[in-house]
KOLTIMI-559047 format. One record per residue (C-alpha): x, y, z; residue in three letters. Coordinates in steps of 0.05 Angstrom, whole numbers, plus 5000, padded with zeros to 4 digits. Example, Ala and Ser with C-alpha at 12.3 -4.5 7.8 and 13.67 -1.06 7.14 Angstrom:
BEGIN
+------+------+------+--------+
:    X :    Y :    Z : residu :
+------+------+------+--------+
: 5246 : 4910 : 5156 :    Ala :
: 5273 : 4979 : 5143 :    Ser :
+------+------+------+--------+
END
This chain:
BEGIN
+------+------+------+--------+
:    X :    Y :    Z : residu :
+------+------+------+--------+
: 4609 : 8622 : 4685 :    Met :
: 4646 : 8689 : 4682 :    Glu :
: 4616 : 8753 : 4656 :    Gly :
: 4576 : 8739 : 4595 :    Gly :
: 4506 : 8721 : 4571 :    Pro :
: 4475 : 8657 : 4595 :    Val :
: 4449 : 8613 : 4538 :    Arg :
: 4378 : 8590 : 4547 :    Arg :
: 4353 : 8539 : 4496 :    His :
: 4280 : 8529 : 4479 :    Ser :
: 4256 : 8458 : 4471 :    Ala :
: 4218 : 8475 : 4408 :    Ser :
: 4276 : 8511 : 4376 :    Arg :
: 4344 : 8480 : 4380 :    Gln :
: 4388 : 8533 : 4349 :    His :
: 4353 : 8596 : 4371 :    Ser :
: 4382 : 8629 : 4432 :    Gln :
: 4360 : 8684 : 4479 :    Asp :
: 4415 : 8724 : 4511 :    Leu :
: 4402 : 8736 : 4584 :    Val :
: 4455 : 8771 : 4625 :    Tyr :
: 4468 : 8742 : 4695 :    Pro :
: 4459 : 8779 : 4761 :    Ala :
: 4520 : 8814 : 4787 :    Leu :
: 4527 : 8763 : 4843 :    Glu :
: 4537 : 8708 : 4791 :    Asp :
: 4596 : 8744 : 4759 :    Ile :
: 4667 : 8727 : 4782 :    Asp :
: 4688 : 8778 : 4834 :    Pro :
: 4755 : 8792 : 4799 :    Ser :
: 4721 : 8815 : 4736 :    Thr :
: 4656 : 8843 : 4762 :    Lys :
: 4678 : 8914 : 4747 :    Phe :
: 4688 : 8898 : 4673 :    Leu :
: 4617 : 8871 : 4666 :    Phe :
: 4581 : 8922 : 4709 :    Thr :
: 4544 : 8976 : 4669 :    Pro :
: 4577 : 9044 : 4677 :    His :
: 4529 : 9084 : 4635 :    Thr :
: 4524 : 9145 : 4680 :    Val :
: 4599 : 9147 : 4692 :    Thr :
: 4610 : 9140 : 4617 :    Gly :
: 4561 : 9196 : 4603 :    Leu :
: 4595 : 9243 : 4652 :    Leu :
: 4665 : 9227 : 4626 :    Leu :
: 4642 : 9235 : 4554 :    Gly :
: 4612 : 9304 : 4569 :    Val :
: 4677 : 9327 : 4603 :    Leu :
: 4720 : 9304 : 4544 :    Val :
: 4672 : 9336 : 4495 :    Leu :
: 4672 : 9403 : 4532 :    Val :
: 4748 : 9403 : 4536 :    Tyr :
: 4763 : 9387 : 4463 :    Tyr :
: 4706 : 9428 : 4433 :    Ser :
: 4726 : 9489 : 4476 :    Arg :
: 4652 : 9499 : 4491 :    Ala :
: 4669 : 9541 : 4553 :    Leu :
: 4728 : 9576 : 4522 :    Asp :
: 4712 : 9588 : 4448 :    Pro :
: 4771 : 9614 : 4405 :    Pro :
: 4770 : 9685 : 4380 :    Gly :
: 4754 : 9705 : 4309 :    Lys :
: 4811 : 9702 : 4258 :    Thr :
: 4820 : 9764 : 4214 :    Val :
: 4865 : 9732 : 4161 :    Asp :
: 4820 : 9698 : 4108 :    Pro :
: 4870 : 9642 : 4095 :    Leu :
: 4876 : 9625 : 4169 :    Gln :
: 4801 : 9629 : 4176 :    Ala :
: 4792 : 9580 : 4118 :    His :
: 4843 : 9532 : 4148 :    Gln :
: 4809 : 9537 : 4216 :    Ala :
: 4741 : 9523 : 4185 :    Ala :
: 4770 : 9462 : 4149 :    Tyr :
: 4801 : 9433 : 4213 :    Tyr :
: 4738 : 9449 : 4253 :    Asn :
: 4696 : 9409 : 4203 :    Val :
: 4746 : 9351 : 4203 :    Lys :
: 4750 : 9349 : 4278 :    His :
: 4675 : 9355 : 4284 :    Gly :
: 4664 : 9294 : 4239 :    Ile :
: 4715 : 9256 : 4279 :    Thr :
: 4680 : 9275 : 4344 :    Ala :
: 4612 : 9254 : 4316 :    Val :
: 4640 : 9185 : 4300 :    Cys :
: 4673 : 9178 : 4368 :    Leu :
: 4611 : 9200 : 4406 :    Val :
: 4570 : 9150 : 4367 :    Phe :
: 4620 : 9095 : 4383 :    Leu :
: 4617 : 9115 : 4456 :    Gly :
: 4542 : 9108 : 4454 :    Tyr :
: 4548 : 9040 : 4420 :    Ser :
: 4598 : 9018 : 4474 :    Phe :
: 4550 : 9037 : 4529 :    Leu :
: 4481 : 9027 : 4500 :    Gln :
: 4487 : 8988 : 4435 :    Gly :
: 4450 : 8923 : 4424 :    Pro :
: 4480 : 8859 : 4451 :    Ser :
: 4484 : 8800 : 4403 :    Thr :
: 4506 : 8728 : 4403 :    Cys :
: 4579 : 8747 : 4407 :    Met :
: 4605 : 8753 : 4479 :    Ile :
: 4680 : 8744 : 4475 :    Arg :
: 4725 : 8777 : 4493 :    Pro :
: 4670 : 8825 : 4518 :    His :
: 4600 : 8842 : 4492 :    Pro :
: 4620 : 8916 : 4490 :    Ala :
: 4673 : 8900 : 4438 :    Val :
: 4619 : 8875 : 4390 :    Trp :
: 4575 : 8935 : 4407 :    Arg :
: 4633 : 8979 : 4384 :    Ile :
: 4641 : 8938 : 4320 :    Ile :
: 4566 : 8945 : 4309 :    His :
: 4574 : 9020 : 4314 :    Gly :
: 4634 : 9021 : 4267 :    Met :
: 4594 : 8983 : 4214 :    Val :
: 4537 : 9033 : 4221 :    Ile :
: 4586 : 9090 : 4210 :    Ile :
: 4613 : 9056 : 4148 :    Tyr :
: 4543 : 9045 : 4122 :    Met :
: 4526 : 9118 : 4134 :    Leu :
: 4590 : 9139 : 4098 :    Ala :
: 4568 : 9098 : 4038 :    Leu :
: 4500 : 9133 : 4039 :    Val :
: 4536 : 9201 : 4042 :    Phe :
: 4580 : 9182 : 3983 :    Leu :
: 4519 : 9164 : 3943 :    Leu :
: 4498 : 9237 : 3943 :    Phe :
: 4566 : 9261 : 3916 :    Gln :
: 4594 : 9257 : 3846 :    Asn :
: 4656 : 9215 : 3832 :    Ala :
: 4706 : 9274 : 3833 :    Asp :
: 4681 : 9299 : 3900 :    Asp :
: 4681 : 9229 : 3930 :    Ala :
: 4754 : 9221 : 3910 :    Arg :
: 4770 : 9289 : 3938 :    Leu :
: 4738 : 9270 : 4005 :    Leu :
: 4782 : 9208 : 4009 :    Leu :
: 4842 : 9251 : 3994 :    Lys :
: 4830 : 9287 : 4060 :    His :
: 4841 : 9220 : 4095 :    Leu :
: 4903 : 9202 : 4055 :    Tyr :
: 4935 : 9257 : 4014 :    Pro :
: 4966 : 9208 : 3964 :    Asp :
: 4895 : 9189 : 3940 :    Leu :
: 4857 : 9224 : 3885 :    Gly :
: 4904 : 9202 : 3830 :    Ile :
: 4887 : 9149 : 3778 :    Asp :
: 4946 : 9102 : 3782 :    Leu :
: 4915 : 9047 : 3740 :    Gly :
: 4913 : 8974 : 3759 :    Glu :
: 4958 : 8916 : 3751 :    Arg :
: 4939 : 8864 : 3698 :    Ala :
: 4962 : 8795 : 3719 :    Tyr :
: 4948 : 8762 : 3652 :    Gly :
: 4995 : 8804 : 3608 :    Ala :
: 5041 : 8745 : 3598 :    Asp :
: 5014 : 8674 : 3611 :    Cys :
: 5070 : 8635 : 3579 :    Arg :
: 5100 : 8582 : 3625 :    Leu :
: 5151 : 8563 : 3572 :    Tyr :
: 5185 : 8608 : 3521 :    Ile :
: 5212 : 8576 : 3458 :    Glu :
: 5287 : 8582 : 3459 :    Gly :
: 5291 : 8610 : 3529 :    His :
: 5262 : 8555 : 3572 :    Gly :
: 5217 : 8564 : 3632 :    Val :
: 5187 : 8633 : 3640 :    Asn :
: 5215 : 8643 : 3710 :    Trp :
: 5204 : 8719 : 3716 :    Pro :
: 5128 : 8712 : 3707 :    Val :
: 5124 : 8651 : 3753 :    Ile :
: 5165 : 8684 : 3808 :    Arg :
: 5124 : 8749 : 3803 :    Ala :
: 5060 : 8707 : 3811 :    Thr :
: 5084 : 8661 : 3867 :    Leu :
: 5115 : 8716 : 3908 :    Phe :
: 5059 : 8766 : 3899 :    Asp :
: 5044 : 8802 : 3965 :    Glu :
: 4972 : 8778 : 3964 :    Phe :
: 4984 : 8703 : 3960 :    Val :
: 4992 : 8694 : 4035 :    Val :
: 4933 : 8741 : 4048 :    Ala :
: 4892 : 8701 : 3998 :    His :
: 4905 : 8635 : 4036 :    Thr :
: 4891 : 8667 : 4104 :    Leu :
: 4827 : 8696 : 4077 :    Gly :
: 4801 : 8627 : 4059 :    Trp :
: 4821 : 8602 : 4127 :    Trp :
: 4779 : 8657 : 4158 :    Ala :
: 4720 : 8642 : 4111 :    Lys :
: 4722 : 8569 : 4133 :    Ala :
: 4717 : 8592 : 4207 :    Leu :
: 4657 : 8635 : 4188 :    Ile :
: 4618 : 8588 : 4142 :    Ile :
: 4640 : 8519 : 4169 :    Arg :
: 4616 : 8478 : 4111 :    Asp :
: 4658 : 8446 : 4056 :    His :
: 4604 : 8448 : 4002 :    Ala :
: 4588 : 8522 : 4011 :    Leu :
: 4661 : 8540 : 4014 :    Leu :
: 4676 : 8506 : 3948 :    Trp :
: 4614 : 8538 : 3917 :    Val :
: 4641 : 8605 : 3939 :    Leu :
: 4712 : 8588 : 3915 :    Ser :
: 4691 : 8568 : 3844 :    Ile :
: 4639 : 8623 : 3843 :    Gly :
: 4691 : 8678 : 3853 :    Phe :
: 4733 : 8651 : 3795 :    Glu :
: 4671 : 8657 : 3751 :    Phe :
: 4662 : 8728 : 3777 :    Met :
: 4733 : 8744 : 3753 :    Glu :
: 4718 : 8716 : 3685 :    Leu :
: 4652 : 8754 : 3682 :    Thr :
: 4682 : 8822 : 3697 :    Phe :
: 4749 : 8811 : 3663 :    Gln :
: 4731 : 8861 : 3608 :    His :
: 4719 : 8916 : 3661 :    Met :
: 4775 : 8908 : 3712 :    Leu :
: 4848 : 8894 : 3693 :    Pro :
: 4858 : 8862 : 3762 :    Asn :
: 4812 : 8804 : 3739 :    Phe :
: 4853 : 8790 : 3677 :    Asn :
: 4892 : 8730 : 3705 :    Glu :
: 4926 : 8670 : 3671 :    Cys :
: 4887 : 8606 : 3672 :    Trp :
: 4940 : 8572 : 3714 :    Trp :
: 4941 : 8630 : 3763 :    Asp :
: 4865 : 8626 : 3773 :    Ser :
: 4852 : 8552 : 3773 :    Trp :
: 4917 : 8523 : 3799 :    Ile :
: 4949 : 8574 : 3844 :    Leu :
: 4885 : 8605 : 3870 :    Asp :
: 4835 : 8547 : 3872 :    Val :
: 4877 : 8484 : 3876 :    Ala :
: 4931 : 8512 : 3922 :    Val :
: 4912 : 8575 : 3961 :    Cys :
: 4838 : 8561 : 3968 :    Asn :
: 4849 : 8487 : 3982 :    Phe :
: 4902 : 8500 : 4036 :    Ile :
: 4860 : 8555 : 4067 :    Gly :
: 4795 : 8514 : 4068 :    Ile :
: 4832 : 8452 : 4093 :    Leu :
: 4866 : 8490 : 4150 :    Ala :
: 4803 : 8528 : 4166 :    Gly :
: 4759 : 8465 : 4171 :    Met :
: 4812 : 8431 : 4214 :    Ala :
: 4809 : 8492 : 4260 :    Thr :
: 4733 : 8485 : 4261 :    Val :
: 4738 : 8412 : 4281 :    Arg :
: 4789 : 8430 : 4335 :    Trp :
: 4744 : 8483 : 4365 :    Phe :
: 4685 : 8435 : 4361 :    Gly :
: 4722 : 8380 : 4398 :    Ser :
: 4744 : 8423 : 4456 :    Arg :
: 4709 : 8421 : 4522 :    Ser :
: 4689 : 8490 : 4545 :    Tyr :
: 4689 : 8494 : 4621 :    Asp :
: 4702 : 8566 : 4641 :    Trp :
: 4723 : 8581 : 4712 :    Ser :
: 4731 : 8651 : 4739 :    Gly :
: 4796 : 8688 : 4745 :    Leu :
: 4792 : 8686 : 4821 :    Ser :
: 4790 : 8610 : 4820 :    Glu :
: 4859 : 8607 : 4788 :    Gln :
: 4911 : 8593 : 4842 :    Lys :
: 4975 : 8613 : 4806 :    Thr :
: 4998 : 8675 : 4767 :    Val :
: 5009 : 8631 : 4706 :    Met :
: 4938 : 8605 : 4713 :    Gly :
: 4909 : 8675 : 4717 :    Lys :
: 4950 : 8696 : 4656 :    Ala :
: 4926 : 8636 : 4616 :    Lys :
: 4854 : 8648 : 4636 :    Arg :
: 4861 : 8721 : 4615 :    Ser :
: 4887 : 8700 : 4546 :    Ile :
: 4831 : 8649 : 4539 :    Leu :
: 4781 : 8706 : 4546 :    Gln :
: 4798 : 8721 : 4472 :    Phe :
: 4779 : 8651 : 4450 :    Ser :
: 4707 : 8628 : 4435 :    Pro :
: 4661 : 8618 : 4494 :    His :
: 4631 : 8558 : 4459 :    Ser :
: 4629 : 8529 : 4389 :    Trp :
: 4569 : 8511 : 4346 :    Asp :
: 4574 : 8469 : 4283 :    Asp :
: 4532 : 8495 : 4226 :    Phe :
: 4489 : 8442 : 4192 :    Asp :
: 4468 : 8483 : 4132 :    Trp :
: 4430 : 8423 : 4099 :    Arg :
: 4439 : 8453 : 4030 :    Leu :
: 4402 : 8398 : 3994 :    Thr :
: 4346 : 8386 : 4044 :    Ser :
: 4294 : 8427 : 4007 :    Ser :
: 4289 : 8478 : 3950 :    Pro :
: 4275 : 8535 : 4000 :    Leu :
: 4333 : 8515 : 4043 :    Arg :
: 4379 : 8512 : 3983 :    Cys :
: 4361 : 8584 : 3965 :    Leu :
: 4370 : 8606 : 4037 :    Gln :
: 4439 : 8575 : 4039 :    Cys :
: 4460 : 8606 : 3973 :    Leu :
: 4439 : 8676 : 3996 :    Phe :
: 4500 : 8688 : 4041 :    Pro :
: 4545 : 8660 : 3986 :    Ile :
: 4517 : 8711 : 3936 :    Val :
: 4525 : 8766 : 3989 :    Leu :
: 4598 : 8747 : 4002 :    Ile :
: 4612 : 8745 : 3927 :    Leu :
: 4580 : 8813 : 3919 :    Leu :
: 4624 : 8842 : 3974 :    Met :
: 4687 : 8812 : 3945 :    Glu :
: 4672 : 8839 : 3875 :    Val :
: 4654 : 8906 : 3907 :    Asn :
: 4724 : 8910 : 3937 :    Ala :
: 4756 : 8911 : 3868 :    Phe :
: 4705 : 8959 : 3838 :    Phe :
: 4710 : 9007 : 3897 :    Leu :
: 4786 : 9010 : 3889 :    Lys :
: 4778 : 9023 : 3814 :    Tyr :
: 4723 : 9077 : 3815 :    Val :
: 4750 : 9113 : 3876 :    Leu :
: 4823 : 9109 : 3856 :    Trp :
: 4846 : 9072 : 3918 :    Ile :
: 4913 : 9033 : 3908 :    Pro :
: 4912 : 8960 : 3932 :    Pro :
: 4962 : 8973 : 3988 :    Leu :
: 4925 : 9034 : 4016 :    Asn :
: 4903 : 9023 : 4089 :    Pro :
: 4831 : 9038 : 4071 :    Leu :
: 4827 : 8970 : 4037 :    Asn :
: 4856 : 8935 : 4098 :    Thr :
: 4808 : 8972 : 4145 :    Tyr :
: 4748 : 8953 : 4103 :    Arg :
: 4770 : 8880 : 4099 :    Leu :
: 4781 : 8874 : 4175 :    Leu :
: 4714 : 8909 : 4189 :    Leu :
: 4675 : 8864 : 4142 :    Leu :
: 4711 : 8802 : 4170 :    Ala :
: 4690 : 8821 : 4241 :    Leu :
: 4620 : 8835 : 4215 :    Leu :
: 4616 : 8767 : 4181 :    Ala :
: 4627 : 8728 : 4245 :    Leu :
: 4563 : 8748 : 4282 :    Pro :
: 4524 : 8761 : 4217 :    Ala :
: 4532 : 8689 : 4194 :    Thr :
: 4512 : 8661 : 4262 :    Lys :
: 4451 : 8707 : 4264 :    Glu :
: 4430 : 8688 : 4193 :    Tyr :
: 4439 : 8614 : 4208 :    Tyr :
: 4396 : 8621 : 4270 :    Thr :
: 4345 : 8660 : 4229 :    Phe :
: 4335 : 8607 : 4175 :    Ile :
: 4342 : 8549 : 4223 :    Asp :
: 4286 : 8572 : 4269 :    Ser :
: 4216 : 8545 : 4266 :    Glu :
: 4170 : 8577 : 4216 :    Glu :
: 4118 : 8585 : 4270 :    Thr :
: 4162 : 8630 : 4312 :    Asp :
: 4131 : 8698 : 4301 :    Ile :
: 4185 : 8731 : 4343 :    Phe :
: 4241 : 8709 : 4297 :    Asn :
: 4275 : 8765 : 4261 :    Lys :
: 4340 : 8778 : 4225 :    Leu :
: 4395 : 8798 : 4273 :    Gly :
: 4427 : 8867 : 4271 :    Pro :
: 4494 : 8844 : 4243 :    Phe :
: 4462 : 8802 : 4188 :    Ala :
: 4417 : 8861 : 4171 :    Trp :
: 4476 : 8909 : 4168 :    Leu :
: 4516 : 8861 : 4124 :    Ala :
: 4460 : 8861 : 4072 :    Thr :
: 4453 : 8937 : 4076 :    Ala :
: 4528 : 8948 : 4069 :    Val :
: 4532 : 8902 : 4008 :    Ala :
: 4475 : 8940 : 3975 :    Val :
: 4505 : 9008 : 3992 :    Gly :
: 4574 : 8988 : 3963 :    Glu :
: 4542 : 8963 : 3900 :    Thr :
: 4503 : 9028 : 3890 :    Leu :
: 4567 : 9069 : 3898 :    Val :
: 4603 : 9025 : 3847 :    Cys :
: 4545 : 9031 : 3798 :    Val :
: 4539 : 9107 : 3805 :    Lys :
: 4613 : 9125 : 3803 :    Phe :
: 4630 : 9072 : 3752 :    Gly :
: 4583 : 9102 : 3699 :    Arg :
: 4624 : 9118 : 3637 :    Gly :
: 4687 : 9083 : 3664 :    Met :
: 4674 : 9016 : 3629 :    Phe :
: 4664 : 9031 : 3555 :    Pro :
: 4675 : 8959 : 3532 :    Lys :
: 4611 : 8922 : 3517 :    Pro :
: 4592 : 8858 : 3551 :    Trp :
: 4623 : 8798 : 3514 :    Pro :
: 4570 : 8757 : 3480 :    Ser :
: 4602 : 8693 : 3509 :    Thr :
: 4593 : 8718 : 3580 :    Val :
: 4520 : 8737 : 3569 :    Leu :
: 4506 : 8671 : 3534 :    Leu :
: 4537 : 8628 : 3589 :    Ile :
: 4503 : 8666 : 3646 :    Trp :
: 4437 : 8665 : 3610 :    Gly :
: 4442 : 8590 : 3600 :    Ala :
: 4463 : 8580 : 3672 :    Ala :
: 4405 : 8622 : 3699 :    Ala :
: 4356 : 8583 : 3655 :    Leu :
: 4384 : 8516 : 3677 :    Thr :
: 4384 : 8535 : 3751 :    Phe :
: 4313 : 8562 : 3747 :    Ala :
: 4288 : 8499 : 3711 :    Ser :
: 4323 : 8454 : 3761 :    Phe :
: 4294 : 8491 : 3821 :    Met :
: 4224 : 8491 : 3790 :    Ala :
: 4226 : 8416 : 3777 :    Ile :
: 4255 : 8403 : 3847 :    Trp :
: 4202 : 8447 : 3879 :    Ala :
: 4144 : 8413 : 3842 :    Met :
: 4169 : 8344 : 3863 :    Arg :
: 4186 : 8365 : 3934 :    Tyr :
: 4122 : 8401 : 3950 :    Tyr :
: 4076 : 8355 : 3910 :    Lys :
: 4021 : 8328 : 3956 :    Val :
: 3998 : 8256 : 3942 :    Pro :
: 3927 : 8250 : 3914 :    Ala :
: 3904 : 8205 : 3973 :    Gly :
: 3928 : 8259 : 4022 :    Glu :
: 3888 : 8313 : 3985 :    Ile :
: 3826 : 8270 : 3987 :    Lys :
: 3836 : 8257 : 4060 :    His :
: 3843 : 8332 : 4075 :    Lys :
: 3779 : 8347 : 4036 :    Arg :
: 3738 : 8297 : 4076 :    Thr :
+------+------+------+--------+
END
């Protein structure tokens, strides 16, 4: 195989994997340089770059003008924070933990791991600010932020037909040609590639619509027409995205993965194709979540669904409390970062719950741990900065429905657990003897 961890399976644990990097002589000669550790070289280059840009050997003189001194201090702080982030990403690139993801290169996922840590630390920093200061900090990233522009309410006019005027085409066109319709469908295609299970995907799909109904009195964005939520979103966009995603999953699962090195390709076209294939999966594992196999397994399978729902709801609350418009790049960066985080996090979590209970060395992987920490951090930011921004009381209907649902679910799980874990009387007697 070419430059990547060798998978070694234990007979007692089918889905658990240890990542062992091959010796340099086992790596394809054409790409050996890319997979050879260059930690000392990286350290020396990093020091030289840091010395040059920080002017450590040629410090600037003092500025007499107070205004220029203030501006210089501002830019020094800004550049210093940027340098801290880049140095940490450089460390992650060279020394970060390797995980189950090896394509296109393990170092890419080490950098992503470092980026998620920086995002988590930024959330922790925001937690120690007040709402106004947090919005001001974001304004340094994008000057157009820091202004409350309000949010679009999609359910202002839900009429499909107007008496005397016919079909309400303006509302229908505005909904169908909304800029987020395509992104919505692609998002569900990506979720299918990550979760790889029809049942869990539809639980997530229906669950988010209930989240919109639950928080409709808080966020105008969640105020959608019934046909927008249940027909356009669920029956069309979600259905197409899940269908296409699961078809892609089956295609990846049916492929034969026989990787030959770049030096083994005889033609330029073959080398180019092999280089492009480096950005495709090294192998593909189907996830057998076994949602209904036991009460514990059911709860374990529902945990990532709850976590994903929490992150999706957080996206809307973060925009609202921090005054970030929907089309601001910060929303796109967050979405892409969490999507890249979800790929290894889901695989690590699946391996964690699918391992034998007797494996004392089994632990939650770094990406899965970070995903949980980020979700909690985002939620705390929303709760702190959202205080006083939602004066409307909780609708009694919402509280009643969720109370009844929680009671029903708890009762069902209790009955299921009692029946599932009930030991026959004869077996008890046998154990006592």
